[in-house]
C-alpha positions as CSV (number, residue, x, y, z in Angstrom):
1,M,-4.5,-57.6,10.8
2,N,-6.7,-56.5,13.7
3,L,-9.9,-55.1,12.2
4,K,-11.4,-54.5,15.7
5,Q,-8.6,-52.1,16.5
6,A,-8.9,-50.4,13.2
7,E,-12.7,-49.8,13.9
8,I,-11.8,-48.2,17.3
9,I,-9.3,-45.9,15.6
10,L,-11.8,-44.9,12.9
11,E,-14.4,-44.0,15.6
12,K,-11.8,-41.8,17.3
13,I,-11.0,-40.1,13.9
14,N,-14.7,-39.5,13.2
15,R,-15.3,-37.9,16.6
16,L,-12.2,-35.7,16.4
17,Y,-13.2,-34.7,12.8
18,N,-16.7,-33.7,13.9
19,T,-15.2,-31.6,16.7
20,M,-12.8,-29.8,14.3
21,K,-15.6,-29.3,11.8
22,L,-17.6,-27.2,14.3
23,D,-15.0,-24.4,14.1
24,E,-12.9,-25.2,11.0
25,R,-11.3,-21.7,10.9
26,N,-9.9,-22.0,14.4
27,V,-8.5,-25.6,14.5
28,D,-6.1,-26.0,17.4
29,V,-2.6,-27.3,16.8
30,F,-3.1,-30.0,19.4
31,E,-6.1,-31.3,17.5
32,Q,-4.1,-31.5,14.3
33,D,-1.3,-33.5,16.1
34,L,-3.9,-35.8,17.6
35,M,-5.5,-36.5,14.2
36,L,-2.1,-37.3,12.7
37,S,-1.4,-39.8,15.5
38,Y,-4.7,-41.5,14.9
39,I,-4.0,-41.7,11.2
40,R,-0.5,-43.2,11.9
41,Q,-2.1,-45.8,14.2
42,L,-4.6,-46.8,11.5
43,Y,-1.7,-47.0,9.0
44,D,0.2,-49.3,11.3
45,V,-2.8,-51.7,11.5
46,F,-2.8,-52.2,7.7
47,A,0.9,-51.7,7.0
48,P,2.3,-55.2,7.9
49,E,0.0,-56.9,5.4
50,Q,1.1,-54.6,2.6
51,K,4.7,-55.5,3.4
52,V,4.1,-59.3,3.1
53,V,2.3,-58.9,-0.2
54,S,5.1,-56.9,-1.6
55,R,7.6,-59.6,-0.6
56,N,5.8,-62.4,-2.4
57,R,5.4,-60.5,-5.6
58,P,8.3,-61.2,-8.1
59,V,10.2,-58.2,-9.2
60,L,10.2,-58.0,-13.0
61,P,13.0,-56.2,-14.7
62,K,12.1,-53.1,-16.5
63,P,12.2,-53.5,-20.3
64,E,15.0,-51.6,-21.9
65,S,13.7,-49.1,-24.3
66,K,15.7,-49.1,-27.5
67,V,15.7,-45.5,-28.8
68,P,17.6,-45.0,-32.1
69,P,20.4,-42.5,-31.7
70,K,19.7,-39.1,-33.1
71,P,21.6,-38.2,-36.2
72,E,24.3,-35.6,-35.7
73,P,23.5,-32.3,-37.4
74,K,25.5,-31.4,-40.4
75,P,27.9,-28.5,-39.9
76,V,26.7,-25.3,-41.6
77,A,29.4,-23.2,-43.2
78,P,29.3,-19.6,-41.9
79,K,28.2,-17.0,-44.5
80,P,30.9,-14.5,-45.4
81,K,30.3,-11.1,-44.0
82,Q,29.6,-8.4,-46.5
83,E,31.7,-5.4,-45.9
84,T,29.6,-2.2,-45.8
85,P,31.2,0.8,-47.4
86,P,31.9,3.7,-45.0
87,P,29.3,6.5,-45.1
88,P,30.2,9.6,-47.0
89,P,31.5,12.5,-45.0
90,P,28.8,15.1,-44.0
91,K,28.6,18.2,-46.2
92,P,29.6,21.4,-44.4
93,E,26.6,23.6,-43.7
94,P,26.7,27.1,-45.2
95,E,27.0,29.9,-42.7
96,P,23.8,32.0,-42.4
97,E,24.0,35.4,-43.8
98,K,24.0,38.2,-41.3
99,V,21.0,40.4,-41.7
100,V,21.6,44.0,-40.6
101,A,18.4,45.8,-39.6
102,P,18.1,49.3,-41.1
103,K,18.4,52.2,-38.7
104,P,15.1,54.0,-38.2
105,P,15.0,57.5,-39.7
106,K,15.3,60.4,-37.3
107,V,12.0,62.2,-36.8
108,P,12.4,66.0,-36.2
109,K,10.8,67.3,-33.0
110,V,7.8,69.5,-33.6
111,V,7.7,72.5,-31.4
112,Q,4.1,73.5,-30.8
113,E,3.5,77.2,-30.7
114,G,0.8,78.9,-28.7
115,P,-0.7,78.2,-25.3
116,P,-0.8,74.6,-24.0
117,P,-4.1,72.7,-24.3
118,A,-6.3,72.9,-21.3
119,A,-6.4,69.9,-19.0
120,K,-9.6,67.8,-19.2
121,P,-11.7,67.9,-16.1
122,A,-11.6,64.7,-14.1
123,P,-14.9,62.7,-14.4
124,P,-17.0,62.7,-11.3
125,K,-16.6,59.8,-9.0
126,P,-19.5,57.4,-9.1
127,T,-21.4,57.2,-5.9
128,P,-21.2,53.7,-4.5
129,A,-24.5,51.8,-4.4
130,P,-25.7,50.9,-0.9
131,A,-24.5,47.5,0.2
132,I,-27.2,44.9,0.0
133,S,-25.4,41.8,1.1
134,S,-21.9,40.8,2.2
135,T,-22.6,37.3,0.8
136,K,-25.0,35.9,-1.8
137,G,-28.7,35.7,-1.1
138,L,-29.2,37.5,2.3
139,S,-29.1,41.2,3.1
140,I,-26.9,42.4,5.9
141,E,-30.0,43.1,8.0
142,D,-31.3,39.5,7.6
143,Q,-27.8,38.1,8.4
144,R,-27.6,40.1,11.6
145,E,-31.1,39.0,12.6
146,L,-30.3,35.3,12.0
147,F,-26.6,35.0,13.0
148,D,-25.7,37.9,15.3
149,D,-28.7,37.4,17.5
150,A,-27.9,33.7,17.6
151,E,-24.3,34.5,18.6
152,A,-25.5,36.8,21.4
153,T,-27.9,34.2,22.8
154,E,-25.2,31.4,22.4
155,L,-22.7,33.5,24.4
156,S,-25.1,33.9,27.2
157,E,-25.7,30.2,27.4
158,K,-22.1,29.2,26.8
159,L,-21.7,27.7,30.3
160,S,-24.7,25.4,29.9
161,Q,-24.0,24.1,26.4
162,L,-21.4,21.4,25.5
163,P,-19.5,21.2,22.2
164,I,-20.7,18.9,19.4
165,K,-18.3,16.7,17.5
166,D,-20.7,15.4,14.8
167,L,-23.8,17.4,13.7
168,T,-25.4,14.3,12.2
169,K,-25.7,12.8,15.7
170,A,-26.7,15.9,17.6
171,M,-30.5,15.8,17.1
172,G,-33.1,13.3,18.1
173,L,-35.5,11.8,15.5
174,N,-38.4,14.1,16.2
175,E,-36.2,17.2,16.2
176,K,-34.5,16.1,12.9
177,I,-37.9,15.5,11.2
178,F,-39.1,18.9,12.4
179,T,-36.0,20.7,11.2
180,I,-36.2,19.0,7.8
181,N,-39.8,20.0,7.3
182,E,-39.4,23.6,8.6
183,L,-36.0,24.7,7.4
184,F,-35.2,22.4,4.4
185,G,-38.6,22.2,2.7
186,G,-38.9,18.5,3.5
187,D,-35.8,17.7,1.5
188,N,-34.0,15.0,3.5
189,K,-31.1,14.8,1.0
190,A,-30.4,18.5,1.2
191,F,-30.5,18.3,5.1
192,N,-27.9,15.4,5.2
193,E,-25.6,17.1,2.7
194,A,-25.7,20.4,4.7
195,L,-24.7,18.6,7.9
196,K,-21.8,16.7,6.2
197,T,-20.6,20.0,4.7
198,L,-20.8,21.8,8.1
199,N,-18.9,19.0,9.8
200,S,-16.0,19.6,7.3
201,F,-15.5,23.3,8.2
202,R,-12.8,24.6,10.6
203,N,-14.6,27.5,12.1
204,F,-18.0,29.2,12.4
205,E,-17.1,31.9,9.9
206,E,-16.9,29.3,7.1
207,A,-20.2,27.8,8.3
208,R,-21.9,31.2,8.4
209,K,-20.9,32.0,4.8
210,Y,-22.0,28.6,3.6
211,L,-25.4,28.9,5.3
212,S,-26.0,32.4,4.1
213,E,-25.1,31.7,0.5
214,N,-26.5,28.2,0.0
215,I,-29.1,27.3,2.6
216,A,-30.8,30.3,4.3
217,S,-31.6,32.1,1.0
218,R,-32.6,28.9,-0.8
219,F,-35.1,27.8,1.9
220,D,-36.2,31.4,2.9
221,W,-35.1,31.3,6.6
222,T,-35.9,35.0,6.9
223,D,-39.6,34.1,6.8
224,K,-41.3,35.2,10.0
225,A,-42.5,31.7,10.7
226,K,-39.0,30.2,10.3
227,K,-36.7,32.7,12.0
228,K,-37.0,31.2,15.5
229,K,-36.3,27.7,14.3
230,A,-33.5,29.0,12.1
231,R,-31.8,30.7,15.1
232,N,-32.0,27.5,17.2
233,F,-30.4,25.5,14.3
234,I,-27.6,28.1,14.0
235,R,-26.9,27.9,17.7
236,L,-26.6,24.1,17.3
237,V,-24.1,24.6,14.4
238,Q,-22.0,27.1,16.5
239,R,-21.5,24.4,19.2
240,R,-19.7,22.3,16.5
241,Y,-16.8,24.8,16.4
242,K,-16.1,25.3,20.1
């Protein structure tokens, strides 16, 4: 046995193992094959001595285990099958009696004598109430002031504005904070939910209805101090649907 050679092989195995441990998820196939070759070399150093020891050991015969034979099971006589009597034939169902509905008595026609009754005058048509709002919350005048003016300004600046794919990424930090404080009452959650909902719409008409019914009336965008900022925000929303 050459223990010096075994020590050299063990050092190689340790170095290769430390290298493989650095990146154990990406072990190369070449490194695996090299490790197997080192292990075979180490096995060959110790294998000859194992063979000599095995030759000198006497081979003892295996003791025969005497197991008593299992007794054969006694045959069981089959039980005689009991013949079941056939079921009685079904009784014929009685035919249902036909019920003849009585004919209704003839009612003689009553001829009314005298002039026919005067026709009732038609009730006057109710005058329609003046339209306050085409959607919930805002009057038509307020909607025109917020949305139509914003559309006119947006059309004039159409060539200088680019479309927006995601409203949540369209504003800087300072503008976002200013918009939340001015138009959403400082409610950050309501602002984020509104942008996500506006991103899901297919066109500006859906966005306009949503803003009129849920946002503009809730946070009072028709207030004189908020109108200018509200129009700027609506122009930004319009660019989402170009």
